[in-house]
C-alpha positions as CSV (number, residue, x, y, z in Angstrom):
1,M,2.0,-23.3,-17.0
2,N,4.5,-21.5,-14.8
3,Y,1.8,-19.0,-14.0
4,F,-0.6,-21.6,-12.6
5,L,2.1,-23.3,-10.6
6,I,3.2,-20.1,-9.0
7,Y,-0.4,-19.1,-8.4
8,T,-1.2,-22.5,-6.8
9,G,1.8,-21.9,-4.5
10,Y,0.3,-18.6,-3.4
11,V,-3.0,-20.3,-2.6
12,L,-1.3,-23.0,-0.6
13,I,0.7,-20.5,1.4
14,L,-2.5,-18.5,2.2
15,S,-4.3,-21.7,3.2
16,L,-1.5,-22.7,5.5
17,L,-1.5,-19.3,7.2
18,M,-5.2,-19.6,7.6
19,G,-4.9,-23.0,9.1
20,V,-2.1,-22.1,11.6
21,S,-4.0,-19.0,12.7
22,S,-7.5,-20.4,13.0
23,W,-7.6,-24.2,13.6
24,R,-8.8,-23.9,17.2
25,L,-11.7,-21.7,16.0
26,Y,-12.8,-24.4,13.6
27,K,-12.6,-27.0,16.3
28,I,-14.8,-24.9,18.6
29,M,-17.3,-24.6,15.7
30,G,-17.4,-28.4,15.6
31,Y,-15.1,-29.2,12.7
32,H,-11.8,-31.0,12.3
33,P,-8.9,-28.5,12.7
34,L,-7.3,-29.6,9.4
35,I,-10.3,-28.2,7.6
36,S,-8.9,-24.8,8.3
37,C,-6.0,-25.5,5.9
38,I,-8.1,-26.7,2.9
39,P,-8.4,-24.1,0.2
40,F,-11.9,-22.9,-0.5
41,Y,-13.5,-25.4,1.8
42,N,-12.2,-23.5,4.9
43,Y,-14.0,-20.4,3.8
44,Y,-17.1,-22.4,2.7
45,I,-17.4,-23.4,6.4
46,I,-17.2,-19.8,7.5
47,Q,-20.0,-18.8,5.1
48,K,-22.1,-21.8,6.2
49,E,-21.7,-21.0,9.9
50,T,-22.4,-17.3,9.5
51,Q,-25.2,-17.9,7.1
52,H,-23.9,-15.9,4.2
53,P,-23.9,-16.8,0.5
54,K,-21.7,-19.8,0.0
55,W,-21.1,-19.1,-3.7
56,W,-18.9,-16.1,-2.6
57,V,-16.2,-18.7,-1.9
58,I,-15.5,-18.9,-5.6
59,L,-14.0,-15.4,-5.4
60,A,-11.8,-16.2,-2.5
61,Y,-8.5,-16.6,-4.4
62,L,-9.0,-14.6,-7.5
63,P,-6.3,-12.0,-8.3
64,V,-7.2,-8.5,-7.0
65,V,-10.8,-9.6,-6.0
66,G,-9.5,-12.3,-3.6
67,P,-8.0,-10.0,-1.0
68,I,-11.3,-8.2,-0.7
69,M,-13.3,-11.4,-0.3
70,L,-10.8,-12.9,2.2
71,S,-11.1,-9.7,4.3
72,V,-14.9,-10.2,4.2
73,F,-14.7,-13.8,5.3
74,H,-12.2,-13.0,8.1
75,L,-14.6,-10.3,9.4
76,Y,-17.4,-12.8,9.4
77,L,-15.3,-15.3,11.3
78,M,-14.2,-12.7,13.9
79,K,-17.8,-11.6,14.3
80,K,-18.8,-15.2,15.0
81,F,-16.5,-15.1,18.0
82,G,-17.7,-11.7,19.2
83,K,-14.9,-9.6,17.7
84,E,-17.0,-7.0,15.9
85,G,-15.8,-3.7,17.3
86,L,-14.2,-1.1,15.1
87,K,-10.7,-1.9,16.5
88,D,-11.3,-5.6,15.8
89,Q,-12.4,-4.9,12.2
90,I,-9.4,-2.7,11.5
91,L,-6.9,-5.3,12.9
92,T,-8.7,-8.1,11.0
93,V,-8.4,-6.3,7.7
94,L,-4.8,-4.9,8.1
95,L,-3.2,-7.9,10.0
96,P,-5.6,-10.8,9.2
97,F,-3.6,-13.9,10.1
98,I,-1.9,-12.2,13.1
99,Y,-5.1,-11.0,14.7
100,I,-7.0,-14.1,13.9
101,G,-4.1,-16.1,15.4
102,I,-4.3,-14.0,18.6
103,V,-8.0,-14.7,18.9
104,N,-7.3,-18.4,18.0
105,Y,-4.7,-18.9,20.8
106,S,-6.4,-16.8,23.4
107,K,-8.3,-18.4,26.3
108,N,-11.5,-16.3,26.1
109,K,-13.2,-17.3,22.8
110,I,-16.9,-16.6,22.8
111,L,-18.8,-18.4,20.0
112,Q,-21.9,-16.7,18.8
113,E,-24.2,-19.7,18.4
114,S,-27.2,-18.1,17.0
115,P,-27.3,-16.9,13.3
116,S,-26.9,-13.2,12.8
117,D,-30.1,-11.2,12.3
118,E,-28.1,-8.7,10.4
119,D,-27.4,-10.9,7.4
120,I,-27.7,-8.6,4.4
121,F,-30.2,-11.0,2.8
122,S,-32.4,-11.1,5.9
123,E,-35.8,-9.3,6.0
124,N,-34.8,-8.0,9.5
125,S,-31.5,-6.4,8.3
126,T,-31.0,-2.8,9.4
127,K,-30.6,0.0,6.9
128,K,-27.0,0.5,7.9
129,D,-26.1,-3.2,7.3
130,S,-28.2,-3.2,4.2
131,F,-26.3,-0.2,2.8
132,A,-22.9,-1.8,3.8
133,G,-23.9,-5.0,2.0
134,S,-25.0,-3.1,-1.1
135,L,-21.8,-1.2,-1.1
136,T,-19.6,-4.3,-0.7
137,F,-21.5,-6.1,-3.5
138,A,-21.1,-3.0,-5.7
139,V,-17.3,-2.8,-5.1
140,V,-16.8,-6.6,-5.6
141,F,-19.0,-6.7,-8.7
142,A,-17.2,-3.7,-10.2
143,T,-13.8,-5.1,-9.4
144,V,-14.7,-8.4,-11.0
145,I,-15.8,-6.6,-14.2
146,H,-12.7,-4.3,-14.1
147,V,-10.2,-7.2,-13.6
148,F,-11.8,-10.0,-15.6
149,V,-14.1,-8.5,-18.3
150,A,-13.7,-4.9,-19.3
151,Q,-11.4,-2.2,-17.9
152,P,-12.4,1.5,-17.9
153,F,-9.9,3.8,-19.5
154,G,-9.7,7.5,-20.0
155,I,-8.0,9.4,-22.9
156,P,-5.9,12.3,-21.4
157,T,-4.0,13.2,-24.6
158,G,-4.8,14.0,-28.2
159,S,-2.8,11.3,-30.0
160,M,-6.0,9.7,-31.4
161,E,-7.9,13.0,-32.3
162,N,-10.3,13.2,-34.1
163,T,-11.1,9.4,-34.0
164,M,-11.2,9.5,-30.2
165,L,-11.3,12.7,-28.3
166,V,-9.5,13.9,-25.1
167,G,-11.9,13.3,-22.3
168,D,-13.4,10.1,-23.8
169,F,-13.8,7.3,-21.3
170,L,-13.9,3.8,-22.7
171,F,-14.5,0.2,-21.8
172,V,-11.7,-2.1,-23.0
173,N,-12.6,-5.7,-23.8
174,K,-9.9,-7.8,-22.1
175,W,-10.9,-10.9,-24.1
176,S,-10.4,-9.5,-27.6
177,Y,-7.1,-11.3,-28.1
178,G,-7.4,-13.8,-25.3
179,Y,-7.4,-12.9,-21.6
180,R,-4.1,-11.7,-20.1
181,L,-4.0,-13.0,-16.6
182,P,-3.2,-10.5,-13.8
183,M,0.5,-10.3,-13.0
184,R,0.2,-8.3,-9.7
185,P,-2.6,-10.1,-7.8
186,L,-2.3,-8.1,-4.6
187,S,-3.3,-4.5,-5.5
188,I,-5.9,-1.8,-4.8
189,P,-8.9,-2.2,-7.1
190,F,-9.5,0.4,-9.8
191,L,-6.0,2.0,-9.6
192,Q,-3.6,1.4,-12.4
193,G,-0.1,2.1,-11.2
194,T,0.1,4.6,-8.4
195,I,-2.2,5.7,-5.6
196,M,-1.8,9.5,-5.7
197,D,0.6,12.2,-6.7
198,T,2.5,12.7,-3.4
199,G,6.0,13.7,-4.5
200,K,7.1,16.1,-7.2
201,K,4.0,17.0,-9.3
202,G,3.8,15.1,-12.5
203,N,6.6,12.7,-11.6
204,P,5.1,9.3,-10.7
205,K,8.5,7.7,-9.9
206,D,8.2,8.9,-6.3
207,D,4.5,8.1,-5.8
208,P,3.3,5.2,-3.8
209,K,2.4,2.2,-6.0
210,S,-1.1,0.7,-5.9
211,Y,0.2,-2.9,-5.9
212,I,2.7,-5.1,-4.1
213,E,5.7,-5.5,-6.4
214,S,7.1,-8.6,-4.6
215,V,3.9,-10.6,-5.1
216,K,4.1,-11.3,-8.8
217,L,3.1,-13.7,-11.5
218,P,4.6,-14.3,-15.0
219,Y,2.9,-13.3,-18.3
220,E,0.2,-15.8,-19.4
221,R,-2.7,-15.4,-21.9
222,I,-5.6,-17.8,-22.2
223,F,-8.3,-18.5,-24.7
224,Q,-6.5,-16.6,-27.5
225,F,-8.7,-17.3,-30.5
226,Q,-7.5,-14.4,-32.6
227,K,-4.5,-12.1,-33.1
228,P,-4.6,-8.3,-33.4
229,K,-5.5,-7.3,-37.0
230,R,-4.3,-4.4,-39.1
231,N,-6.3,-1.1,-38.6
232,E,-7.8,-2.2,-35.3
233,L,-7.7,0.1,-32.3
234,A,-6.0,-1.5,-29.4
235,V,-5.2,-0.5,-25.8
236,I,-1.7,-1.3,-24.8
237,N,0.6,-0.9,-21.8
238,Y,3.3,1.7,-22.7
239,P,6.3,-0.6,-23.3
240,R,9.0,1.9,-22.2
241,D,7.4,2.7,-18.9
242,S,10.3,3.6,-16.5
243,V,8.2,3.6,-13.4
244,H,6.6,0.2,-13.4
245,K,8.2,-3.2,-14.0
246,A,4.9,-5.0,-14.0
247,I,3.6,-5.0,-17.5
248,D,-0.1,-4.8,-16.5
249,R,0.6,-1.8,-14.4
250,M,2.3,0.3,-17.1
251,D,0.4,3.3,-18.4
252,P,-2.3,2.4,-20.8
253,Y,-2.3,3.9,-24.3
254,V,-4.8,3.6,-27.1
255,K,-3.3,3.4,-30.6
256,R,-4.1,2.0,-34.0
257,N,-2.4,-1.2,-35.0
258,V,-1.1,-0.2,-38.4
259,A,1.1,-3.2,-39.0
260,V,1.2,-6.7,-37.6
261,A,4.0,-9.2,-37.1
262,G,5.7,-10.1,-40.4
263,D,4.6,-6.9,-42.2
264,I,7.0,-4.5,-44.0
265,F,6.1,-1.0,-42.7
266,E,7.2,2.2,-44.3
267,I,6.3,5.9,-44.2
268,R,7.0,8.1,-47.2
269,N,6.3,11.8,-46.8
270,G,3.7,11.2,-44.1
271,K,1.9,8.5,-46.0
272,F,1.9,4.9,-44.6
273,F,2.7,1.9,-46.7
274,I,2.2,-1.7,-45.5
275,N,3.8,-4.4,-47.6
276,G,4.3,-1.9,-50.4
277,K,0.6,-0.8,-50.5
278,S,-0.8,2.5,-49.3
279,E,-2.7,2.2,-46.0
280,H,-6.5,1.8,-46.1
281,T,-8.6,4.1,-43.8
282,I,-12.0,3.0,-42.4
283,G,-15.2,4.9,-41.7
284,D,-14.5,6.0,-38.1
285,Q,-10.9,6.8,-38.7
286,F,-10.0,10.5,-38.9
287,L,-6.4,11.1,-39.7
288,Q,-4.9,14.4,-38.7
289,H,-1.6,16.2,-39.5
290,S,0.0,19.3,-38.1
291,F,-0.6,22.6,-40.1
292,T,0.8,26.1,-39.9
293,V,-1.7,28.8,-40.7
294,R,-0.8,32.5,-41.3
295,T,-3.5,35.2,-41.1
296,S,-3.7,39.0,-41.4
297,A,-6.0,39.3,-38.4
298,P,-6.6,37.1,-35.3
299,M,-8.8,34.1,-35.9
300,N,-12.2,33.8,-34.2
301,I,-11.3,30.9,-31.9
302,S,-14.8,30.6,-30.4
303,S,-16.4,30.3,-33.9
304,L,-13.7,27.9,-34.9
305,Y,-14.4,25.6,-31.9
306,K,-18.2,25.9,-32.5
307,A,-17.8,24.6,-36.0
308,Y,-15.1,21.9,-35.6
309,G,-14.8,21.2,-31.8
310,Y,-11.7,21.9,-29.8
311,L,-8.5,22.2,-31.9
312,P,-5.3,22.6,-29.9
313,L,-3.1,25.3,-31.4
314,N,-0.3,27.7,-30.6
315,E,-0.9,31.3,-31.4
316,V,2.0,33.8,-32.1
317,Q,1.6,37.4,-33.2
318,T,4.1,38.6,-35.8
319,N,4.8,41.9,-37.6
320,S,2.7,40.8,-40.6
321,G,-0.2,39.2,-38.7
322,F,-0.7,36.0,-36.7
323,T,0.8,32.5,-37.0
324,Y,-1.2,29.5,-35.7
325,T,0.4,26.1,-35.4
326,F,-2.4,23.4,-35.2
327,Q,-1.4,20.2,-33.5
328,G,-3.7,18.3,-35.8
329,L,-6.3,19.0,-38.6
330,T,-8.2,16.6,-40.8
331,E,-8.0,17.3,-44.5
332,K,-11.6,18.4,-44.5
333,V,-11.0,21.1,-41.8
334,A,-7.8,22.3,-43.6
335,S,-9.7,22.5,-46.8
336,D,-12.5,24.6,-45.2
337,L,-9.9,27.0,-43.6
338,R,-8.4,27.6,-47.0
339,K,-11.7,29.2,-48.1
340,D,-11.3,31.9,-45.4
341,D,-10.3,35.3,-46.9
342,N,-8.5,36.2,-43.7
343,I,-6.0,33.3,-44.1
344,Q,-2.9,34.2,-46.0
345,S,-1.5,30.6,-46.2
346,I,-2.0,27.2,-44.8
347,L,0.8,24.6,-45.0
348,Q,1.1,21.0,-43.7
349,N,4.2,20.7,-41.6
350,S,6.6,18.0,-42.7
351,W,10.0,16.6,-42.0
352,P,12.7,16.5,-44.7
353,K,13.9,13.1,-45.8
354,D,17.1,11.6,-44.2
355,S,16.8,13.9,-41.2
356,A,16.8,12.0,-37.9
357,A,14.3,13.0,-35.3
358,V,16.5,13.1,-32.2
359,A,15.5,14.9,-29.0
360,Y,17.9,16.0,-26.3
361,Q,17.6,16.5,-22.5
362,L,19.6,18.5,-20.1
363,N,21.1,16.6,-17.1
364,A,22.3,18.3,-13.9
365,D,25.8,17.2,-13.3
366,H,27.0,18.9,-10.0
367,S,27.4,22.6,-11.0
368,A,27.2,22.0,-14.7
369,Y,24.6,20.7,-17.2
370,T,25.3,18.1,-19.8
371,K,23.2,17.2,-22.9
372,S,22.2,13.7,-23.7
373,I,19.8,12.0,-26.1
374,D,16.2,11.6,-24.8
375,T,15.4,8.1,-26.2
376,S,11.8,8.3,-25.1
377,Q,11.2,11.3,-27.5
378,S,13.6,10.3,-30.2
379,I,13.0,8.2,-33.3
380,F,13.3,4.4,-33.0
381,P,15.9,3.1,-33.6
382,I,18.2,5.9,-32.6
383,N,20.9,5.1,-35.2
384,K,18.6,5.6,-38.3
385,K,18.1,8.8,-40.2
386,W,14.3,8.4,-39.8
387,N,11.6,10.8,-38.6
388,P,7.8,10.7,-38.2
389,H,7.3,11.4,-41.9
390,W,10.0,9.3,-43.4
391,Y,10.4,5.9,-41.7
392,G,11.6,2.5,-42.7
393,P,11.1,0.2,-44.5
394,V,11.3,-2.1,-41.5
395,R,10.0,-5.6,-40.9
396,I,7.8,-6.0,-37.8
397,P,9.4,-8.9,-35.8
398,K,7.4,-12.1,-35.8
399,K,7.7,-15.1,-33.5
400,N,10.4,-17.5,-34.6
401,D,12.0,-14.9,-36.9
402,I,15.8,-15.2,-36.9
403,V,17.4,-11.8,-37.1
404,T,21.0,-11.0,-37.8
405,L,22.8,-9.1,-35.1
406,N,25.6,-6.6,-35.7
407,Q,26.5,-3.1,-34.6
408,E,24.1,-1.6,-37.2
409,S,21.1,-3.8,-36.5
410,L,21.5,-4.2,-32.7
411,P,19.7,-0.9,-31.8
412,M,16.6,-2.3,-33.6
413,Y,16.5,-5.5,-31.4
414,E,18.3,-4.5,-28.2
415,W,15.2,-3.6,-26.3
416,I,13.4,-6.8,-27.5
417,I,16.3,-9.0,-26.4
418,K,16.9,-7.4,-23.0
419,E,13.6,-6.0,-21.8
420,Y,10.8,-7.9,-23.5
421,E,12.3,-11.3,-23.7
422,H,14.5,-11.1,-20.6
423,N,17.9,-12.0,-21.8
424,S,21.3,-10.6,-20.7
425,L,23.0,-8.7,-23.5
426,E,26.6,-7.5,-23.6
427,R,28.9,-5.9,-26.1
428,K,32.6,-6.7,-25.8
429,N,35.4,-5.8,-28.2
430,G,32.9,-5.3,-31.0
431,K,31.2,-8.7,-30.3
432,I,27.7,-9.4,-29.1
433,F,27.0,-11.8,-26.2
434,I,23.5,-13.0,-25.2
435,N,23.3,-14.9,-21.9
436,G,27.1,-15.1,-21.9
437,K,27.4,-16.7,-25.4
438,E,28.8,-14.9,-28.4
439,T,26.3,-14.8,-31.2
440,T,25.4,-13.0,-34.5
441,R,21.8,-14.2,-34.6
442,Y,18.7,-14.2,-32.4
443,T,15.3,-16.0,-32.6
444,I,12.3,-13.7,-31.8
445,Q,10.2,-15.3,-29.0
446,Q,6.8,-13.5,-29.5
447,D,4.9,-11.4,-32.1
448,Y,5.3,-7.6,-32.2
449,Y,3.1,-4.8,-33.6
450,M,3.5,-1.3,-34.9
451,M,1.0,1.0,-33.0
452,I,0.5,4.6,-34.1
453,G,-1.9,7.4,-33.2
454,D,-4.3,8.8,-35.8
455,N,-3.2,12.3,-34.9
456,R,0.0,11.6,-36.8
457,D,2.0,14.6,-35.7
458,A,1.0,14.7,-32.0
459,S,1.4,11.1,-31.0
460,L,4.0,9.3,-28.9
461,D,3.8,5.9,-30.6
462,G,5.7,3.1,-32.2
463,R,7.8,5.5,-34.2
464,F,9.4,6.6,-30.9
465,F,9.1,3.6,-28.5
466,G,9.4,0.9,-31.1
467,F,7.6,-2.4,-31.6
468,V,4.9,-3.3,-29.1
469,P,5.2,-6.9,-27.8
470,E,2.0,-9.0,-27.7
471,E,2.3,-9.3,-23.9
472,N,1.7,-5.5,-23.6
473,I,-1.7,-5.7,-25.4
474,I,-4.7,-5.4,-23.1
475,G,-7.5,-5.6,-25.6
476,K,-9.8,-3.6,-27.9
477,P,-11.9,-0.5,-26.9
478,I,-15.5,-1.5,-27.2
479,L,-17.7,1.4,-25.8
480,T,-17.4,5.1,-25.0
481,W,-19.4,5.4,-21.8
482,L,-18.6,9.0,-21.0
483,S,-17.1,12.0,-22.8
484,I,-16.2,15.3,-21.1
485,Q,-14.5,18.1,-23.0
486,G,-12.0,20.2,-21.1
487,L,-11.3,17.7,-18.3
488,F,-7.6,17.4,-19.2
489,K,-5.5,20.5,-19.7
490,N,-3.3,20.8,-22.8
491,D,-0.2,22.7,-21.7
492,S,1.1,23.1,-25.3
493,S,-2.0,24.9,-26.5
494,T,-2.6,28.7,-26.3
495,Y,-6.3,28.1,-25.7
496,Q,-8.0,25.4,-23.6
497,A,-11.2,23.5,-24.3
498,P,-14.4,24.8,-22.6
499,L,-15.7,22.3,-20.0
500,K,-18.8,20.4,-21.3
501,I,-20.3,16.9,-21.5
502,R,-20.4,15.5,-25.0
503,W,-23.7,13.7,-24.8
504,D,-23.6,12.7,-28.5
505,R,-20.5,10.5,-27.9
506,M,-21.8,8.5,-24.9
507,F,-22.6,4.8,-25.0
508,K,-21.5,4.4,-28.6
509,L,-19.4,1.5,-29.8
510,A,-15.8,1.9,-30.7
511,N,-13.7,0.0,-33.2
512,T,-16.6,-0.8,-35.5
513,G,-15.3,1.1,-38.6
514,E,-18.8,2.7,-38.9
515,T,-19.0,6.4,-39.6
516,N,-22.5,6.8,-37.9
517,K,-22.8,4.9,-34.6
518,T,-25.8,4.0,-32.5
519,S,-25.9,5.0,-28.8
520,Y,-26.5,2.1,-26.4
521,W,-27.6,4.3,-23.4
522,W,-29.7,1.5,-22.0
523,V,-26.6,-0.5,-21.2
524,G,-25.6,2.2,-18.7
525,V,-29.1,2.0,-17.1
526,I,-28.8,-1.8,-16.7
527,I,-25.3,-1.5,-15.1
528,L,-26.6,1.1,-12.5
529,V,-29.6,-1.1,-11.7
530,V,-27.4,-4.2,-11.1
531,L,-24.8,-2.3,-9.1
532,F,-27.1,-0.4,-6.7
533,G,-30.4,-2.2,-6.9
534,W,-29.3,-5.8,-6.6
535,E,-30.6,-6.2,-3.0
536,N,-34.1,-5.1,-3.9
537,I,-34.0,-7.4,-6.9
538,I,-33.1,-10.4,-4.6
539,R,-35.8,-9.5,-2.2
540,L,-38.3,-9.3,-5.0
541,I,-37.3,-12.7,-6.3
542,K,-37.6,-14.2,-2.8
543,K,-41.1,-12.6,-2.4
544,I,-42.2,-14.0,-5.8
545,R,-41.0,-17.5,-4.8
546,S,-42.8,-17.4,-1.5
């Protein structure tokens, strides 16, 4: 409910600004000045007077889409009063209520009485205006789909190989687990977190953000008819993002939901167990593990890629031959390689039990360097002797669970209490204080999940960043609409993937569990026709009606 109250406040503020800056213009058009302050109706009048589609008003205050539509409405209003030059358009878009106010309070206001011949739906429209109208519609339509229906998402890393490949581009269904309402409504369409890499290369912390941080709304999910299930693929916002505070602007990751709230999760020698039972794999799930291969002669990499696709590996020449460390191989590929007479040995890499996977980083401290634990690359929680192959058992936190807090258990729940559920947490003299009160227990406020990549030894996932809160879940991947090999460079591999389009993966459904999938290429054709041929469709409908 807080979401809608705050959102209503934003709408009322915008309406008040519109009224203060344009009431005289409404009076000149023949309407009561107070109409300029009424949400939706004020822009309905603009559409009516300028003879543009009135249903566009529905989009006026929608998050992300709204700012685009308001700019369009403001441009129409200014054109109605003769302000249609390039300078006028730029000022109207960048300083809307200021420039409209200047026109509103100026003495020379020229009202264009006659309807514009350049309406984008008019038979007399020029090619220039027709193209502009088509482009505007395409941007608005694509933004609506992106924000409210399905978000496009690319896979830049190999954490889900061979289930999903680097260079796959997906559509994510935002309604899979209920629609999560936008939390940063004032943002640039189609951009996730930053605009471009302007600072230190690869460091997004000093890059300009694609949204206004101060205009924010709380987390709210509507129409949630189902919860995430075990073994489903899910797209999440990386929960430990240090760049963005806004949940919906954190980097998107695709992982497999291996355990849900309330499950007991454990890894024994690389094998997953949920509630004491070995994990179940489905048809389109291809598990991979890291292998070390030793050969007497160099491997034929091109033949290897031709047979199995791109396989990231590190090649080292030794006195006795060559050593290849593969980031991930399926059991089938590993079995096939064992049949090669040139291969001396092939072993799956593994961690020993009771060895903690802890990573360190060097920190510049004046003229010296100090070493500290890199928690983003270390096992979660940091105080356990766990690693990617030996983990748990651990219960995945569930809403209303009451957990015991002490010095041993606190690292497991500290991030939940402070970051995900927004409480103050302090340790004083061996005691724990939450929101200023000493306590030994805490009640979990939302469901959590364990998300892990299918490329088990080359995935930054829940074993390192911990439990994923429900509020960080975007939805389920539904369709691979494009797949390009070699688009993203793998810095840890000796060889790079050759650039090519993988036509066989395009327009196939994801998350179905089916081994052999059907291509729905005709969906792409329909989308292109709607985006760029809508004007001709409307004119054809008008012609048929007349």
